[in-house]
C-alpha positions as CSV (number, residue, x, y, z in Angstrom):
1,M,33.0,-8.1,48.7
2,K,30.7,-5.0,48.7
3,I,33.5,-2.9,47.2
4,E,34.1,-5.4,44.4
5,K,30.4,-5.5,43.5
6,K,30.3,-1.6,43.6
7,A,33.3,-1.7,41.2
8,M,31.8,-4.1,39.0
9,K,28.5,-2.0,38.7
10,I,30.5,1.1,37.9
11,M,32.5,-0.8,35.1
12,I,29.1,-2.2,33.7
13,Q,27.7,1.4,33.6
14,I,30.9,2.7,31.9
15,L,30.7,0.0,29.2
16,L,27.1,0.7,28.7
17,L,27.7,4.4,28.2
18,C,30.5,3.6,25.6
19,F,28.0,1.3,23.8
20,I,25.4,4.0,23.6
21,Y,27.9,6.8,22.5
22,N,29.4,4.6,19.8
23,S,26.2,3.0,18.5
24,P,25.4,4.3,15.0
25,F,21.8,3.7,15.7
26,I,21.7,6.0,18.6
27,K,23.7,8.6,16.7
28,T,21.2,9.1,14.1
29,F,18.9,10.8,16.6
30,Y,21.4,13.5,17.6
31,V,22.0,16.8,16.0
32,S,25.5,18.0,15.4
33,A,26.6,19.3,18.7
34,S,28.7,22.4,19.5
35,T,29.6,24.4,22.7
36,P,28.6,27.8,23.3
37,A,31.0,30.6,21.9
38,E,33.3,31.9,24.8
39,N,31.7,35.4,24.4
40,S,28.2,34.3,23.9
41,Y,26.9,36.2,26.9
42,D,27.4,39.6,25.3
43,K,26.0,38.7,21.9
44,I,22.5,40.0,20.9
45,I,20.7,37.8,18.3
46,L,17.7,39.2,16.5
47,I,15.3,36.5,15.4
48,D,12.7,37.4,12.8
49,P,9.7,35.0,12.3
50,G,8.6,35.9,8.9
51,H,5.2,37.2,8.2
52,G,2.4,37.2,10.8
53,G,-1.0,38.7,11.3
54,M,-3.0,39.2,8.0
55,D,0.1,38.0,6.0
56,G,0.2,34.3,6.3
57,G,3.0,33.7,3.9
58,A,2.9,30.6,1.9
59,V,0.2,28.0,2.6
60,S,0.3,24.2,1.9
61,K,-2.4,22.3,0.2
62,N,-3.3,21.0,3.7
63,G,-3.8,24.5,5.0
64,A,-0.4,24.8,7.1
65,K,0.6,28.5,7.2
66,E,4.1,29.6,7.0
67,K,3.7,32.3,9.5
68,D,2.7,29.8,12.2
69,I,5.6,27.5,11.4
70,N,8.1,30.3,11.3
71,L,7.0,31.5,14.8
72,S,7.1,28.0,16.2
73,I,10.6,27.3,15.1
74,S,11.8,30.8,16.1
75,I,10.5,30.3,19.7
76,K,12.3,27.0,19.9
77,L,15.5,28.7,18.6
78,R,15.1,31.6,21.1
79,K,15.0,29.0,23.9
80,V,18.1,27.2,22.7
81,L,20.1,30.3,22.1
82,E,19.2,31.7,25.6
83,N,20.3,28.4,27.2
84,Y,23.7,29.0,25.4
85,G,23.8,32.5,27.0
86,Y,23.0,34.7,24.1
87,I,20.7,37.8,24.5
88,V,17.7,37.1,22.1
89,I,15.3,39.6,20.7
90,M,12.4,38.7,18.4
91,T,10.5,41.0,15.9
92,R,7.3,39.1,17.0
93,D,6.6,36.5,19.6
94,K,2.8,35.9,18.6
95,D,0.7,35.9,15.5
96,Q,0.7,39.6,14.6
97,G,2.1,41.8,11.9
98,L,4.3,44.9,12.7
99,Y,1.8,47.5,11.4
100,S,-0.4,49.9,13.3
101,D,-3.4,50.4,10.9
102,E,-5.5,47.3,10.9
103,K,-7.8,48.7,8.4
104,G,-5.1,49.9,5.9
105,S,-4.6,48.4,2.5
106,I,-2.6,45.1,2.3
107,S,0.2,46.6,0.4
108,R,0.5,49.5,3.0
109,R,0.5,47.2,6.0
110,K,3.1,45.0,4.3
111,Y,5.3,48.0,3.7
112,E,5.0,49.4,7.2
113,D,5.7,45.7,8.5
114,L,8.9,45.5,6.5
115,N,10.1,48.8,7.6
116,K,9.5,48.2,11.1
117,R,11.5,45.0,11.0
118,C,14.3,47.0,9.3
119,I,14.2,49.7,12.3
120,L,14.3,46.8,14.9
121,K,17.3,45.5,13.1
122,R,19.0,48.8,13.1
123,D,18.1,49.9,16.6
124,S,18.6,46.5,18.4
125,N,22.4,46.7,18.4
126,C,22.3,43.1,17.4
127,H,25.4,41.1,16.4
128,M,23.3,38.7,14.2
129,F,20.1,38.9,12.3
130,I,18.3,35.5,11.5
131,S,15.0,35.5,9.5
132,I,12.9,32.3,9.6
133,H,10.8,31.3,6.5
134,Q,9.5,28.4,4.6
135,N,9.7,27.9,0.9
136,S,7.2,27.1,-1.7
137,F,7.1,26.2,-5.6
138,P,4.5,25.5,-8.1
139,E,6.2,22.0,-8.5
140,S,5.9,19.8,-5.5
141,K,9.1,17.8,-6.3
142,Y,11.4,20.4,-4.8
143,S,12.6,20.2,-1.2
144,G,15.5,21.2,1.0
145,A,16.6,24.1,3.3
146,Q,18.1,27.1,1.6
147,V,20.0,30.1,3.2
148,W,20.2,33.5,1.7
149,Y,22.6,36.0,3.0
150,S,23.3,39.8,2.8
151,N,26.1,41.2,0.6
152,S,28.9,40.9,3.2
153,K,31.7,38.6,4.0
154,Q,30.5,38.1,7.5
155,S,27.1,37.1,6.3
156,E,28.5,34.7,3.6
157,V,30.5,32.9,6.4
158,L,27.5,32.5,8.6
159,A,25.3,31.3,5.7
160,N,27.8,28.6,4.6
161,I,28.0,27.3,8.1
162,L,24.2,27.3,8.4
163,Q,23.7,25.7,4.9
164,E,26.2,22.8,5.8
165,N,24.8,22.0,9.3
166,L,21.1,22.1,8.0
167,R,22.2,19.6,5.3
168,L,24.0,17.3,7.8
169,D,21.1,17.6,10.4
170,L,18.1,17.5,8.1
171,N,18.8,15.8,4.7
172,K,22.3,14.8,3.6
173,E,21.1,14.5,0.0
174,N,20.3,18.3,-0.1
175,K,22.7,19.9,-2.7
176,R,21.5,23.5,-2.3
177,Q,24.2,26.1,-1.7
178,A,23.9,29.3,0.4
179,K,22.9,32.2,-2.0
180,R,23.9,35.8,-1.8
181,S,21.2,38.4,-2.1
182,I,22.2,41.7,-3.7
183,N,18.9,43.3,-4.9
184,D,16.3,41.1,-3.4
185,Y,15.1,41.0,0.3
186,K,15.1,44.4,1.7
187,I,15.4,43.0,5.2
188,L,19.0,41.8,4.1
189,R,19.8,44.9,2.3
190,C,19.2,47.2,5.4
191,N,22.1,47.5,7.8
192,P,24.3,45.2,5.6
193,E,27.2,45.4,8.2
194,I,25.2,43.0,10.6
195,P,25.7,39.4,9.6
196,S,22.3,38.6,8.2
197,V,20.5,35.5,6.7
198,I,17.1,34.3,5.7
199,I,16.7,30.6,6.3
200,E,14.1,28.8,4.2
201,C,13.7,25.8,6.3
202,G,12.0,23.6,3.6
203,F,9.2,23.6,1.1
204,L,5.5,23.6,2.3
205,T,4.7,22.6,-1.2
206,N,6.5,19.2,-0.8
207,R,4.0,16.9,0.9
208,E,6.8,15.0,2.8
209,E,8.6,18.1,3.9
210,E,5.5,19.9,4.9
211,R,4.7,16.9,7.2
212,K,8.3,17.2,8.8
213,L,8.2,21.1,9.2
214,K,4.9,20.8,11.2
215,D,6.5,18.3,13.5
216,E,7.5,19.6,16.9
217,S,10.5,17.3,17.1
218,Y,11.7,18.3,13.5
219,Q,11.4,21.8,14.6
220,N,13.5,21.2,17.5
221,I,16.3,19.7,15.3
222,I,16.2,22.7,13.0
223,A,16.5,25.1,16.1
224,E,19.4,23.1,17.5
225,S,21.1,23.1,14.1
226,I,20.8,26.8,13.7
227,A,21.9,27.5,17.3
228,N,25.0,25.3,16.8
229,S,25.8,27.3,13.6
230,V,25.6,30.4,15.6
231,N,28.1,29.0,18.1
232,Q,30.4,27.9,15.3
233,Y,30.2,31.5,13.7
234,F,31.3,33.3,16.7
235,E,34.1,30.9,17.4
236,T,35.6,31.6,14.0
237,E,35.3,35.3,15.0
238,L,37.6,34.8,17.9
């Protein structure tokens, strides 16, 4: 009798799990998942949280600073990637710029900051470079994640994977396409042989998207989506 009750209990648990897994309501809360690439343990990912220190980047009408959101998403992304087995390096892990002279002119500090990011990209032996940013525009109607990539086939492949996953995970109505950067963005032009992207996660000038971008749960979804894209990219390499 006890054996029959135990078997019945197990059967109920299995049926419950099947219901949860197949429920469309539950599925809406999950990011598209992937498994770590087979060789993730020997891959170095350089994450670049855009701006920092005196350079706040874009600022929303409510005072949200791009530099802070960039860093928050980047730290979450680092955690997910490390859990997958990747070696992760960050250009910054706190609110600071990569310049030595705090009293120098703004233009001089920005120039030094960008150069040091390029040096880190060159000297880190990274297999991938991901720069996290937020977008802005004078008109508040614009929204949606946008990926820019360096002028190489590998970067294009990575960018297209990212753009599609971000569309699926954040906003299926987003019609934006990944864009090649040829003359813009020095950080993408330096060391073009490294698969490199800039991810504009959304628009701080769009009130609804700004609200989401400041939300920790939404940031986690972004981080998971990017990490899953990294896995997919390295799987295509095999």
